[in-house]
SEKOL-939865 format. One record per residue (C-alpha): residue in one letter; x, y, z. Coordinates in steps of 0.02 Angstrom, whole numbers, plus 50000, padded with zeros to 5 digits. Layout:
N
AXYZ;...
END
This chain:
546
X552565130156650;X552695135256820;X553205154556844;X555045146256940;X555345138856768;X555865154956731;X555995166256874;X555295165957061;X554635181157103;X555615175657268;X557025178457209;X557275194157139;X558015210157235;X557325222857280;X559205232657221;X559025241857052;X560375229456967;X559335216057033;X557885224156926;X558705226756798;X559445208256793;X557595202656820;X556845212656659;X558125206956531;X557385189056573;X555475194956542;X556005207556402;X556775195256331;X555635181956354;X554085195156286;X555025200456163;X555025181156101;X553305179556132;X553115198256024;X554125191555858;X552565177555868;X553255162155971;X552205153356062;X551915148656221;X552545134456339;X554135133056441;X554915127556288;X554845139756203;X555645150056347;X556965139356377;X557575138856177;X557545159256183;X558745158856337;X559855144556287;X560065153556113;X560125171456152;X561535180156258;X561785195956373;X562295205156195;X560665200756098;X559505201356248;X560255222456282;X558865228956130;X557605219556202;X557905225656387;X558115243756312;X556345239356215;X555535235756358;X556025250056462;X555575264656301;X553955255356288;X553295253256504;X554665260556602;X554455279256495;X552535279356526;X552705278556716;X553425294256717;X555085289256787;X553945283856944;X554915268057057;X553335257657101;X552765258756934;X554005251056874;X554365236157005;X552565231956992;X552765230356800;X554125220356842;X553505209456971;X551725210156886;X552695203256703;X553845189956820;X552625182956915;X551505175056778;X551545161756681;X552225161556533;X550625158256453;X549585171556502;X551155182256464;X550055189556319;X548585194056402;X549615203356572;X550365215456432;X548685220956372;X548525223356574;X549995233156609;X549635242056428;X548125249156545;X548945252856686;X549965266056603;X548815277456570;X548805277056774;X550415278056795;X550285293556681;X549215299756792;X550425298856950;X551965303156855;X551335318256858;X551335324357033;X553075311557073;X554795314557085;X555805309356967;X556845296256968;X558665299157046;X560285298056969;X561625286956969;X563025290656933;X563115293656759;X561785308056741;X560545293856708;X558705292556771;X558525277456902;X558315264556784;X560215264856716;X559665269656540;X559635285356482;X558135298056486;X556905300356370;X556365314056288;X554445319456355;X553005317256236;X551755326156172;X550555317656275;X551425321456429;X551925338656375;X551065353156489;X549195361356449;X548285376356439;X546295374356376;X546935359656274;X548225369256195;X550145362856238;X551195376556345;X552625377656200;X551225379656080;X550545398756178;X552275402256247;X552395408856036;X550845410755982;X550485425156113;X551655434556134;X551615433555894;X549725438355926;X550585456656018;X551785458855913;X550555457155764;X549355468155895;X550785483155915;X551165482655723;X549435483055674;X549045497555823;X550495509855723;X549875503955534;X548235508255565;X548745525855625;X549845527155457;X548745525655356;X547215537355449;X548725550355443;X549585548055282;X547645552155167;X547395564155300;X549295571355236;X549165568755045;X547195570555030;X547095584455131;X548855596255078;X548925611554960;X548505610554801;X548405591754799;X546955579054828;X546685560854824;X547035558454618;X549005560154659;X548735540554750;X548815534154608;X550785546854545;X551035539654727;X550775522254701;X551345522854524;X552685532754525;X553315535054685;X552975518254801;X553105504854694;X555025509654643;X555155510654833;X554605496154856;X555485486154729;X557215498654772;X556735487954985;X556665472254876;X558535477354823;X559215483355008;X558385467855061;X558905453654957;X560725461154982;X560665461855184;X559655443355217;X561285438655093;X562495446755235;X561495446555420;X561025433155496;X559125432455530;X559015443455710;X559925456555662;X558985457855473;X557615461655566;X558125476255674;X558875482655535;X557235484355437;X556205490855563;X557345501855647;X557505515655527;X555305514255515;X555255518755693;X556615531455674;X555805543855510;X554085543755605;X554745551455726;X555945561955655;X554325564155555;X553405573555676;X554595581855801;X555575588855662;X555345585855475;X553355593055511;X553835610155616;X554985615955456;X553995608855336;X553795629355237;X555595626855231;X555755609955174;X554235612855023;X554535621454868;X552865627854844;X553065644954748;X554425633854631;X552775621854610;X551465635954588;X552645643454485;X552675625354353;X550925621954367;X550635638654305;X551745635154166;X551245614954134;X549465619054151;X548295607054268;X548695590954177;X550145588154265;X549525595354447;X549725573854514;X551875575854485;X551995592954529;X551055591654700;X552015576354743;X553435589354721;X552685602754825;X552055591554974;X553805578954962;X553645575755157;X552305572455168;X552295559255018;X553775554755103;X552855547955242;X551475541655140;X552535529855064;X553475525955217;X552015520955288;X551255509655149;X553175500555158;X552625495955350;X551175487155290;X552135479155147;X553725475755240;X553285477155429;X551755465455408;X552125453755236;X554005451655242;X554645451655463;X553205448055526;X552495433755448;X554105427155381;X554775425555589;X553085416855614;X553135404755465;X554985400955527;X554215397455712;X552395391355700;X552545371555653;X551155367955481;X549855358555612;X549855376855737;X549845387555555;X548265378755531;X547515381255714;X548125400655744;X548535409755605;X546525416555556;X546455417555767;X548525428855759;X547105442955684;X545665439555803;X546805450755964;X547885457555846;X546425467655788;X545845475755956;X547145487255888;X546105493455743;X544665500155865;X546105505755973;X547065517355854;X545325522855763;X544805530355904;X546325535055963;X546345546155799;X544805551055847;X545495557155980;X546595568855926;X545385575955800;X544435579455960;X545765590456023;X546485598355848;X544445605455844;X544565612756048;X546245623156015;X546285639655987;X546405649555837;X548385650255782;X548875637055872;X549265622255739;X548225609455818;X548835596555672;X550475595555741;X550275592955897;X549235577455839;X550715573855741;X551805574155857;X550655560555981;X550375549155870;X551975545455818;X552595545056006;X551455530056013;X552105525455855;X553935525355915;X553345517156087;X552755500555956;X553945499355856;X555215497056028;X553545485756086;X554035474555932;X555725473755950;X555625470656110;X554515453456106;X555695449855945;X556935448756055;X556165442556218;X555395426556074;X557115424156028;X557715424856196;X556885414356317;X555515407056221;X556515398556074;X557755389156174;X556495380356262;X555025373656147;X556195361956057;X556485362855876;X555335363655739;X554265347355694;X554855343455492;X556365356155510;X557935348055452;X559055344855559;X560565351755467;X560775371355434;X560455371255254;X562005382055175;X561275399655125;X561065405154947;X561705420354898;X560995429654749;X560595444554685;X558675453254669;X559075449154481;X559345429354516;X557985430454659;X556595435154531;X557435424754412;X557335410354535;X555515410854623;X554655414054435;X555445396054401;X553975391654556;X551965390854476;X551675390154640;X552615406954711;X551795415254547;X550125409254581;X550465419654739;X550875434254679;X549385434154570;X548425434954702;X549275449154797;X549455460954633;X547895456954602;X547065460754783;X547965479454782;X547445481354631;X545685476654656;X545565489154824;X546495504454757;X545155505354602;X543855506954739;X544975514954872;X545555531954778;X543725534754689;X543075534454869;X544375545354928;X544095559354832;X542365559154860;X542615559855043;X543875574855027;X542005579254924;X541175577055110;X542315581855212;X543495596755177;X544165601255340;X545725589755405;X545045587255557;X543415578555504;X544145569555382;X545285562855510;X543845563455636;X542835551155502;X544615538855462;X544595537355655;X542805528955638;X543015518555476;X544315510255584;X543685505155733;X542315502255607;X543615491355509;X544445483455667;X542595476655729;X542175468455587;X543685461155567;X543425454655746;X541855446255698;X542665438455549;X544045430255653;X542865420255739;X542075415655601;X543425409855507;X544265396655626;X542145385955590;X542335393655407;X544185381655403;X543675370955518;X542035365455401;X542455369455212;X544475370455194;X545455381155129;X544785381754945;X542975391355018;X543955404355146;X545085407755000;X543845412954890;X542555425455027;X543795439554991;X543805439954799;X541785438954809;X541965450754904;X542645460854840;X541725458754697;X540215461054744;X540265476954852;X541445487054709;X540155484654589;X538635490154703;X540165507454741;X540485507554558;X538565506354490;X538255522954627;X539335533054552;X539235525654349;X537305524654366;X536605536954496;X534705538754424;X534415517954475;X534755522354636;X533735538654660;X531975529954719;X533175521954883;X534185539954897;X532555549454893;X531985535455043;X533445536055124;X533465557155135;X535285554955077;X536265564054943;X537095554454808;X538775558854863;X538355555455045;X537825540155020;X539495535754890;X540545539155055;X539395526555159;X539215513055003;X541315515155005;X541575515955160;X540685498155201;X541495492855025;X543115496155100;X542755486955292;X542235470755242;X543515470055099;X544605474455203;X544005463955357;X544095449355249;X545705449855174;X546375449455354;X545305438555415;X545565426555277;X546665431455126;X548075432755247;X548145417655352;X547745406055171;X549215414755075;X549945410955221;X549525393755252;X549655390755052;X551645398255054;
END
């Protein structure tokens, strides 16, 4: 039919109301054709005669959503769409619809540099309809990543940097304190982990379960984090200077003479109870702040697709902290070595190291506060999250254990974590006893641990880069299997050196190493690669599965 049989472009008013009326006709007919109607004037007339303004309204809304929204609020784009559609014969409307779709990409690009449509009296967009939220394709990007995602990923990466910076310093310091303490050694570590650290972890789980029923997420985060920061600061400036008063040294020496060396482990824990408390708090920092606070918060604000892309990279920046913190420990070891006799160099080093721990703790709290205050309200809801907030369940620690034990999925995750802890500790305790024999002086021991942390950070940094390729090329299963394979191979090599030294005699003679020094080096390599695989592959795999 002729264009005038429907409506002529010469009769289309240039006003907004006129364009809306004309668009009602073209949108209704376009909807009819999309529904399978045949081309022709009779079809158009039949549609107009069998529809009313009320029934055409949804078609107008559909037309504006499909065509006008892609114009990004550009008034010229809307007018071009309407006039192109209105001036065309009905028989050509299908091909013009295709042409309009081709023009959408151009108008999207033009919309990025054009102003928003003027608001009408109702506060809506200039087309008279409610403004819709921008599509994901129109969101600003940086290096191919949506800015809404980067706003979450970058602060989380810095938060993990601070957490691991603190943890590395705490891990190296706790080993020096416990292993080199009077009447102590690496042999007390199994007693600490079994009879002190494990009950403390269970007690924390009970307290956390109770607090999670009483507090919201923000208050719970600060309530758990602040006591750690306060304790580490108080240890360096209050507890360690008063160690001679706090430690029952004479009582424990007499008790050891009466009970014999078989009770050396438990007695050493009592004798150096402030050091052991520091050891437990440092261990809990890794379990609580890293696993519970950080990963729990990250899982709440990150979408699944974002987690798969960025979880392996969270540690890419954060594990640089291992390099810096290792060098910080090494620096303070050098400072202790250069102090004159009679000066407590270890006390000075503790004050410096724990001061960095306190500053790092405040940085963690500040990043968490900024994310909740400024970032999360602007990035929108998490995709796939429930629209209505679910009622929070109130469970005791026993009910929580029973509830989790019913899930085979959670039991498998727990088995992964426990199996890794057992495997790494079997090697680590034996290695640290050899390390003390090689470096009996606390300065030398601490310096070696600083270099060890730097090596761990470097290897982890490289594995973090490689892990993204592994996840993309081979998938979750292969990535998850790498860590246990690394522990198996390196652990078997280390224990073969300890249990069957005769096999390694030709190698030792060629290298000129003593069996003790070789055991220290192989044990260090085992820990470096095992922990590097854990940070870059095991932890991301565990969190993805969760």
